[in-house]
N, C-alpha and C positions, 0 to 999 in steps of 0.2 A: 709443752715444755719448758721449764724456767729459766731463765737468762743464766744463772749460774750455771745449769749442766750442759747449757749450749756453748758457753766457755771453756769448760772441762773438755769435752769433745772436740772442739775446734783446735784445741792444745794438744790433741792426742793423748788426754789424761782419762782413759776410757776406763778403765779397772776403777779408778778414785770415784767417777760418775758411777758405775754400776753398784759402787759398795753402797754409796750415801741412796741410791734408789733402794736397795734392799734395805737399809735401814730404815729408810723412812715407809718404805711400803708401798710408796706412790712414784710414778714414772714411767720411761719407756724402759720397761726390765727388757722385755724381748729383744728388742732392737739392740740394747748395750751388751747383752749376752751373745746375740749374733756376730757384733764386733769382736768381742773376745776370742769369740770361735775363729773367727777370719785371721785374727793377730795369731792366736795359737799355732794355726796351719801355716802360718810365714816363718814364724819363728822355728819350725819345723824343717823350711825349705820347701814345703809342699802347696805351691802356688795353684794347684788343680784343687787341693781342698780348700783352700781359699774361696777359690770360684765357686764351688759347691756349695760351700756353706752362705755366700752371699746370694745365690740364688734360691735357696732353700728359705730365706727369711727376706726375700726381695720388698714384700708389702710393709713388711716392720721395720725394715732399715729406712724405708722412705721419709718416717717422721724424724730421723736425725741426720740424713747424710743425701748428697745426690747420687741415687744407686748407679745411673747410666755412667757417672763418671768414674764412682769406685770401680765397675765392671771393666772400663776402658784401663785403668789403672791395673787392675789384675790383670788382666789380658797382655798388657805390654810388660809387665813383671813377669809372666811366664816365659817372654822373648828375650828377658834381660836388657828391655829398653825402659830404664829406670830414670833417665834425666828428668822428664817433665813431673815427677811425683815424689821428689825431694821433700818438699814443703806439705806433702798430703798428710792430714791427722792420722790418717788410719793405716796406711802403707809406708808413709814416710821412712820408718826406721829401716823397713826391708830394701827401700830404694837406695839407702845410704850405706848398708852393708853390700848390695850387688856393686855400688860405686867403687868401696873399699876394696873388694876381690878383684875388680878390673885393675885399681891401683897396685896392688900387688902384684898381678900378673905382667904387668908393665913395667915393675920394678921402682915404682913410687912408694916407696914404704911410709914416708914422714905424712903423705897424703892420705895413704890407705889408714893410718892411725888417726889421724884426724877424722876421716869418715866413720870411722867405728866408733869413736867417742860419741859422735853427733848422733849415730845409729842408738848408741847405748843411752844417751840423756833421751832421745825421743820414747825410747821403750826400755824401761829400766828391767825388765823379765827376759828380753832379747838375748838368750846365752848365748846364740850365736855371734852376736855382736860382741859380747864382752869375752868370748873365746877367742876371735878373731883380732879383737884389741890387744889381747894378752899375749899373742903370737906375732904382732906387728912390734909390740915393745920388747919382746924377747930377741925379735932379728936386730932392732937398733941398739940392742944392748943394755936396756933400760932394766934389769932384773928385778926390780923392787916394785915398777910399776906394772910389769907382766905379772908378778906374783899376786898384786892387787886386783887385776882383770880377770885372772881366773877363779881368785875368790868369789868376786861377784857373779860369774858364770856358774859355780857351783851352788851359789846361794840361788840362782833363779833357776836351773835345772840341775839337782844332783845326779840325775840318770843319764847325764850326755857323755859317751865315750870321747868326743874328741878334745872336751877339756882335759882329761887326766892325761891324754897323748899331749899336751902342750905341757902341763904341768911336769911330765916327765922330762921333755927336752929342757925343762928350766933346771930340772935337778941336775942334768947331765953338763950343763954348763957350770953348775956350783959344784960340780965332782963330786956330788953324792950318789953314787951309783948304787947303792941297796935303795934308796927311795927310788930312784928312777925304775928300777927294775919293779919294784910293787906297783908302780902307777901304770906301766908297760901293761903288766899283766891284768889290773882293773881294767884298764880302758879296752884290751883284746875281749876278756868276758863280757863286756857291755855290749860290744859290737854283735854278739853272738844271741842277743836278746832280741825280739820281734820290735818292730818300730813302736807299738804301744806301749813296750816297756821303756822307754827311752824318753819317756815326758815327765814333767814335773809331778811330784805325787805319786807316781804309779806305784800300784800294790802289787810288788812281785810275787809270783807263785813260790809255793813250798816247793824247793828242789827234791827229788826222790834221790835216795843214796844210790851211787855209782853201783852197776854190777861187779859183784865179786868183791865189794869194799870191805865185806867182813874179812876176807882173806887177803889182805894188802898186807906189803910188807911190815906196813906200822903194826899190823894186830897180830901177826904168826907168832912174834916170840911170847905175845901174852896167852896166845891159846898153848902154846908148848908148855909154858911155866904151868898153867890150869892143868895140863894133861899129867906132867911130872908129880905135880902135888895129889893129883889123885890116885895114880899108880902107888905113890909112896903110903898114902892112906889105906889103900887097898891091900899092900903086902903087911903092913904092921896093925892091923885091925885085930 
């Protein structure tokens, strides 16, 4: 692996490194794709899935990272022991998210905001980092900053329900109740979807019409009008 790729991986810019390898057709593509799978699982708060992805690609990953160290990091994150891994290029973003959540639980909102900001800086696609940053800014009264963070979360993953919950809370603070209700409904519908439909770029299946939809109140009056017109035509033919 060349020095430029090593630098990108060391800085946590894994998606950028993978894009370059795919473009050139040369380099540790399998290992980089495995790292991206690990980070995707962490964004989903699925540490066990990240551990499984690391185990499945252990040999390839050895070309890029210290695999034993990565396994220790993932084992610690599974127990929410994040302190030793804040600077790690692969799991650092999730470590900062865990720190931010602890800060929130203990009432340190400004520290939480800083933690979520660092998590998002380390992984721009970490939609939970952006969502939690928006929540922290909202609680601190920074509505414009909250809106900007939520926008980044949607950009990273338009299928994440919690970001719409946060956006609804923001609209409530602004007195826009109609928007709040629409966003709450959207969040609730998304929560009912299977987990695999709550990731970026998920292709959602076509929903079948609800049973009885033909005879809903919205459609009954159309049916009655059609029947009246048919009767009128029959009588006057």
